[in-house]
C-alpha positions in Angstrom: -218.0 94.5 -21.2 -214.7 95.9 -20.1 -212.5 97.3 -22.8 -209.5 95.2 -21.9 -211.4 91.8 -22.1 -212.4 90.5 -25.5 -214.7 87.5 -25.2 -216.0 85.9 -28.3 -218.8 83.6 -29.1 -218.0 81.0 -31.7 -221.1 79.5 -33.2 -220.5 76.3 -35.3 -223.0 74.1 -37.1 -221.9 70.5 -36.8 -223.0 67.7 -39.2 -222.0 64.4 -37.6 -218.3 64.9 -36.7 -217.5 67.8 -39.1 -218.1 71.5 -38.9 -220.6 72.1 -41.7 -220.4 75.9 -41.2 -218.8 78.2 -38.8 -217.2 81.7 -38.5 -214.1 80.8 -40.6 -216.2 79.3 -43.4 -218.5 82.4 -43.3 -215.5 84.7 -43.6 -214.2 82.5 -46.5 -217.5 82.9 -48.3 -217.4 86.7 -47.7 -213.9 86.7 -49.2 -214.8 84.6 -52.2 -217.8 86.8 -52.8 -215.5 89.9 -52.7 -212.7 88.5 -54.8 -214.4 86.1 -57.2 -211.6 83.6 -56.5 -210.8 80.9 -53.9 -207.1 81.5 -54.3 -207.5 85.3 -53.8 -209.8 84.7 -50.9 -207.2 82.4 -49.3 -204.5 85.1 -49.8 -206.8 87.7 -48.2 -207.4 85.4 -45.2 -203.7 84.4 -45.0 -204.5 80.7 -45.4 -203.2 78.2 -48.0 -205.1 77.6 -51.1 -205.3 73.9 -50.2 -206.9 74.8 -46.8 -209.4 77.1 -48.5 -210.3 74.4 -51.0 -210.8 71.9 -48.2 -213.2 74.3 -46.4 -215.1 74.8 -49.7 -215.4 71.1 -50.3 -216.7 70.5 -46.7 -219.3 73.2 -47.2 -220.4 71.9 -50.6 -220.7 68.4 -49.3 -222.6 69.4 -46.1 -225.5 71.2 -47.9 -228.0 69.9 -50.4 -226.3 71.8 -53.2 -223.0 73.7 -53.5 -222.4 77.0 -51.7 -219.5 77.8 -54.0 -219.2 77.0 -57.7 -215.9 77.1 -59.5 -215.1 77.9 -63.1 -212.1 76.4 -64.8 -209.4 78.8 -66.1 -209.3 80.0 -69.7 -208.2 83.1 -71.4 -209.6 85.2 -68.6 -208.6 82.7 -65.9 -210.8 80.7 -63.5 -212.9 81.9 -60.7 -215.5 81.1 -58.1 -218.9 82.4 -57.1 -220.9 82.1 -54.0 -224.2 80.5 -55.1 -227.7 81.8 -54.0 -227.8 79.0 -51.5 -224.4 80.1 -50.2 -225.6 83.7 -49.8 -228.7 82.4 -48.0 -226.6 80.2 -45.6 -224.2 83.1 -45.0 -227.0 85.6 -44.2 -228.8 83.1 -41.9 -225.5 82.3 -40.1 -224.7 85.9 -39.5 -228.2 86.5 -38.2 -227.8 83.5 -35.8 -224.5 84.9 -34.6 -226.0 88.3 -33.8 -229.0 86.8 -32.0 -226.8 84.5 -30.0 -224.5 87.4 -28.9 -227.5 89.5 -27.9 -229.1 86.6 -26.0 -226.0 86.1 -23.8 -224.8 89.6 -23.5 -225.6 90.0 -19.8 -224.0 86.6 -18.9 -220.9 87.5 -21.0 -220.4 90.7 -19.1 -220.8 88.9 -15.8 -218.3 86.3 -16.8 -215.9 89.0 -18.0 -215.8 90.4 -14.4 -214.6 87.0 -13.2 -211.7 86.6 -15.6 -208.1 87.4 -14.8 -206.8 90.6 -16.3 
């Protein structure tokens, strides 16, 4: 692909009319895993805490068990963890993204040649 054209594949898993999982939610899970906090993950991603919480709720409601578990604050403060199911969903999604990109690489390069610069 030409260096001046940046085409991106955006894979989303739809459940009825809502996005059960997609790249933004995957990035949020990564950030929660890294920071141990929904609020810190939201700050890192430059999104509001409310929006991050909505994304977590959608993920948790879309799968048979929670992808993120929260712990109420106390002396050491609250926090959040990505559950084993959350880690599994994240790994499978990242694998799907890579496979999809590889599968359409030739067509993506061909389309890039047809785009305006």
